MIBA-414766 format. One record per residue (C-alpha): residue in three letters; x, y, z. Coordinates in steps of 0.5 Angstrom, whole numbers, padded with zeros to 4 digits, always signed. Layout:
<sites>
AlaXYZ...
</sites>
This chain:
<sites>
Met-0001-0001-0001Ile+0002+0007-0001Arg+0004+0011+0005Ala+0002+0018+0000Ala-0004+0016+0000Ser-0004+0014+0006Cys-0012+0014+0005Cys-0011+0021+0004Thr-0010+0022-0003Leu-0012+0017-0007Val-0020+0019-0003Leu-0018+0026-0005Thr-0016+0025-0011Leu-0021+0020-0013Ala-0027+0024-0009Phe-0026+0029-0014Ala-0026+0024-0019Gly-0032+0026-0025Pro-0033+0022-0032Gly-0029+0027-0036Val-0024+0027-0033Ala-0020+0022-0037Asn-0021+0027-0043Ala-0014+0026-0045Gly-0015+0017-0042Glu-0011+0015-0047Ala-0004+0019-0046Ser-0002+0013-0041Ala+0002+0007-0046Gln+0000+0002-0042Pro-0004+0000-0036Val+0001+0001-0030Ala+0003-0002-0023Ala+0002+0003-0018Met+0010+0002-0014Asp+0011+0005-0008Ala+0019+0007-0007Leu+0019+0011+0000Pro+0022+0009+0004Pro+0019+0006+0010Gly+0017+0012+0015Gln+0017+0016+0011Glu+0010+0020+0011Val+0008+0026+0004Ser+0006+0032+0006Lys-0001+0034+0007Thr+0001+0041+0002Val+0003+0035-0005Ile-0004+0032-0002Glu-0008+0038-0003Leu-0005+0040-0009Ala-0006+0034-0011Gly-0014+0033-0010Trp-0013+0040-0014Val-0011+0038-0020Val-0016+0032-0020Ala-0022+0037-0017Ala-0019+0043-0022Arg-0018+0038-0029Asp-0012+0042-0029Ser-0008+0036-0032Glu-0013+0037-0037Gly-0013+0029-0036Tyr-0007+0027-0037Pro-0001+0025-0033Phe+0002+0029-0028Ala+0006+0029-0023Ile+0007+0032-0016Ile+0016+0034-0013Asp+0017+0037-0006Lys+0024+0038-0007Ala+0024+0039+0001Ala+0023+0032+0002Ala+0026+0030-0004Gln+0020+0025-0006Ile+0015+0024-0013Leu+0009+0023-0014Val+0007+0021-0021Phe-0002+0021-0021Gly-0005+0018-0027Gly-0009+0022-0031Asp-0016+0020-0028Gly-0012+0021-0023Arg-0010+0015-0020Leu-0004+0014-0016Leu+0001+0010-0019Gly+0008+0010-0016Ala+0011+0014-0009Ala+0018+0015-0009Pro+0025+0018-0008Gly+0029+0023-0013Leu+0035+0028-0014Phe+0035+0035-0014Gly+0039+0040-0016Ser+0045+0041-0012Ala+0043+0050-0011Val+0037+0052-0007Gly+0034+0056-0011Asp+0028+0056-0015His+0030+0058-0022Ser+0035+0056-0027Ala+0038+0062-0031Pro+0039+0065-0037Gly+0043+0060-0042Val+0044+0055-0038Ala+0040+0051-0043Gly+0045+0052-0048Leu+0053+0051-0043Ala+0055+0044-0042Leu+0054+0041-0035Arg+0061+0042-0033Glu+0061+0049-0034Ile+0055+0049-0030Pro+0057+0054-0023Gly+0054+0052-0017Arg+0050+0056-0015Asp+0046+0055-0022Arg+0044+0048-0021Thr+0038+0049-0018Thr+0032+0045-0022Pro+0027+0050-0023Ala+0019+0050-0018Gly+0012+0050-0023Arg+0008+0048-0027Phe+0011+0045-0033Val+0008+0041-0038Gly+0013+0035-0042Gly+0015+0030-0045Phe+0019+0025-0048Gly+0024+0027-0053Pro+0030+0027-0057Ser+0036+0031-0054Arg+0043+0032-0056Asp+0048+0027-0052Ala+0043+0022-0047Gly+0038+0020-0053Arg+0031+0021-0052Val+0029+0023-0046Leu+0024+0024-0042Trp+0024+0033-0041Val+0019+0035-0036Asp+0022+0043-0039Tyr+0026+0043-0045Asp+0028+0051-0045Ser+0031+0050-0039Ala+0034+0043-0040Val+0032+0039-0034Ser+0030+0032-0035Ile+0027+0027-0031His+0032+0020-0031Pro+0035+0014-0028Thr+0040+0015-0023Ala+0047+0013-0026Thr+0054+0011-0023Gly+0057+0017-0027Val+0060+0020-0022Pro+0062+0015-0016Ser+0064+0020-0012Glu+0058+0024-0012Arg+0055+0017-0009Arg+0049+0018-0013Val+0045+0011-0012Glu+0047+0011-0004Arg+0044+0018-0003Leu+0037+0015-0007Ala+0036+0009-0001Ser+0038+0014+0004Pro+0032+0014+0009Thr+0033+0022+0009Pro+0033+0027+0004Asp+0038+0031+0006Asp+0044+0029+0002Asn+0039+0029-0005Arg+0041+0036-0006Ile+0047+0033-0012Thr+0045+0033-0020His+0046+0040-0024Gly+0038+0041-0023Cys+0037+0035-0026Ile+0032+0030-0023Asn+0034+0023-0023Val+0030+0017-0019Ala+0031+0010-0020Pro+0032+0006-0025Val+0027+0002-0023Phe+0022+0006-0021Tyr+0024+0010-0028Glu+0022+0002-0032Gln+0016+0001-0030Ile+0012+0008-0027Met+0015+0015-0030Arg+0017+0012-0038Pro+0009+0009-0039Thr+0005+0014-0034Phe+0008+0019-0039Glu+0010+0016-0045Arg+0005+0022-0049Gly+0006+0026-0044Gly+0004+0029-0038Val+0004+0036-0033Phe+0010+0036-0028Tyr+0009+0041-0021Ile+0014+0042-0018Leu+0014+0045-0011Pro+0019+0051-0009Asp+0026+0052-0004Val+0024+0059-0003Met+0018+0062-0008Pro+0012+0063-0004Leu+0008+0057-0006Ala+0002+0064-0008Glu+0007+0065-0012Thr+0008+0059-0016Phe+0001+0056-0017Pro-0003+0062-0014Gln-0010+0058-0016Phe-0008+0052-0013Val-0008+0058-0006Gln-0013+0063-0008Asn-0018+0056-0008Arg-0013+0052-0001Ala-0015+0059+0003Ala-0022+0059+0000Ala-0024+0053+0002Glu-0021+0055+0008Arg-0026+0060+0009Ala-0031+0055+0007Asp-0030+0051+0013Glu-0030+0057+0019Arg-0036+0058+0017Gln-0039+0052+0017Gly-0037+0050+0025Ala-0039+0059+0027Gly-0046+0055+0024Arg-0046+0049+0028Asn-0043+0053+0034Leu-0049+0059+0034
</sites>
C-alpha cells in the first residue's frame, strides 16, 4: 500500500474524479501497476496531498498523467490521468537551492554550469519524451531550461548518487546539475509508461511563496478553509 495515500491521497483525488476527468486518458500508453518506493516511515506532506486533489478537481492536467515533485522532501508522486496514484519514490535534485533556471543554462555543458545555477526550477510544466543532444530520448520536464527526469547513473563514483537515493532522509538528495534522478526500476516501471505520451509536472518551490508558484491552487485552498470556518461557526451557534 502506498503510504502517500494512507488513504488520504487516494480518497482526495478519486473523490473529485468525475466521468469527464480522463478526457486524455489515452495519454498513458498502458496500464501501470502502483509502486511504493519511499523509504520506510517517510510521510507525504499535506500540501502535496491537497495539491493532488486540486489538480484532479480543477482538471488542471486536462486528463493527462501528472507528477507532483516535492524538492524539500525529495519525493516524486505520479498519478494517472484519472487521478489514481501510480507510484511514489525518492528523487535527486539540483545541488543549488532555488526555483528558477539561470538564463542560458540550457546551452551549457554540465561541467560548465556554475554551482549556484544548478537548480531544479519550481512551477507547472508540460513535458514528455523527446530527443536530446547527447543522451538520446529523454523525459523532458522543461525543454527550455533543459530539465529532464532520468534514471540514476553511477556516473561519478564520488557523488554516491545511488546511495543518496537509497538513504532514509532527504538531507543528501541535492546533487544533480538541475535534472531529476529516480531509481532505474521506478523510471522503467512507472515514469516511462505513464508519460509515454506526455504529462504535467508540478514542482514545489524551495524558497518562492507557494502562492506565487501555484496561485490558483492557493486561492482555492484558502476559499475552502474559509468555507470550513463558516460551517464550523454555524454549527456552534
